[in-house]
N, C-alpha and C positions, 0 to 999 in steps of 0.2 A: 433506299429495301427495306421492306419492313421483316419482322422476326416473326419464323415462324409459328404457328395458334397451337393451342395442346395439345389439338385429336394431332398434327402433323408429327410432332414430335412422339407422342403415343406407338403412332404407326408405326415411325421407322425403328424406336425398340423395340417395336415389337417383331418386324420385320427383323433387324436382326440376330435376335433372340434365334428364331422361327432356325436364320442360313446358320451360329451359331450351331444349332443342334441338329441339323441334317449335315451339319462336316464336321461333327466327330460323331455323330453315327455312321456315316463315310465310312471315318477312320478309322474307328472300333471294328465293324463288321468283318474285314475279314478273322481279325485277333479274335474277336471273339464267340466266332463260328469253329476254328481250330481249338481253342483251351477243351472244349467241350467233348470234344475226340478224344487228346492226347490226357485229357483225366480218367476218360475210360481208360484206351490205352497200358496206363499208370496203373490204372486197379487188374488189371488182368494177368498187365506183368507180375504184378508183388503177389497176387493169391498164385498165379502157377509155381514163384519161388517159394511162399510160403508150403504147400499144395503135402501134408500128408506123406504121399506118395510121390512126392518129387524126387529125385536123387541127386546125387551131387552134379551131374551133367546138366540137367534140371536146372540145379540152383545156376551156372556158371553162364548158361544160356538166358538165363532171368536176369543179370549182370548185364552181359552183354548190350541184352535190349534195353536195362533202363540207360546202357552209357548214349547209347542211341539219340534217344530218346530227351533225353538229358542234352546234348549237344540240339536238336532241331531248337527243344523249344525254346534254351539257352541262345540261340541265333535268331529266331522268329521272335524274345523281346528287345536284342537289341534294333531288331528292322523299327519293331513297335516305338523306340522312342528315339528313333530316327526319324517315324514317321508324325507323331506328336509332335518335333520342335518345333517352336514357335504359334504351337497355341495351345489354348489358356489348358492345361489339363486338370480337370475338375467332376464332377459326378460323373459319368459312363470312361471315364479315360482311368482317370482315377481307382473305378475299381478294379478296372480292366487292372493299369498297372499291379496294385495288389495283386490279383489274382494270378499274376503272370508271374511275379517273387512267390509268391507260397506253395507253389506246381514246383518251381527253380527250386527250392529249397527243401520240399518235401521229396521229389525225387534224389537230391544230394544226399536227402538223409539214407535213407531205401539205398543208396550206393553205397553209404560208408558203412550198414549194419550188417 
């Protein structure tokens, strides 16, 4: 049996690269779609909490909403980590991981303030 020619090797490498990108896209999609919604929700809660016309009850409700949002984001962050276990976490997966970490930290920081 002869060794594969250069064209066959390149075709396989290209096919594997395309397959890896598709897998990465499928793994990231549900988390990528949700993170934007969570960021918007975080911004709205924060504005409500910091608004000049907000009263003590509004601020307490905002803190409760932030706590709930943090719980959801942390839960989904763990689900993301489980989903990418065994996959090469680079590129968009790394970016998504960093975005989830950053959002978690921002919500936690806002809860402390």
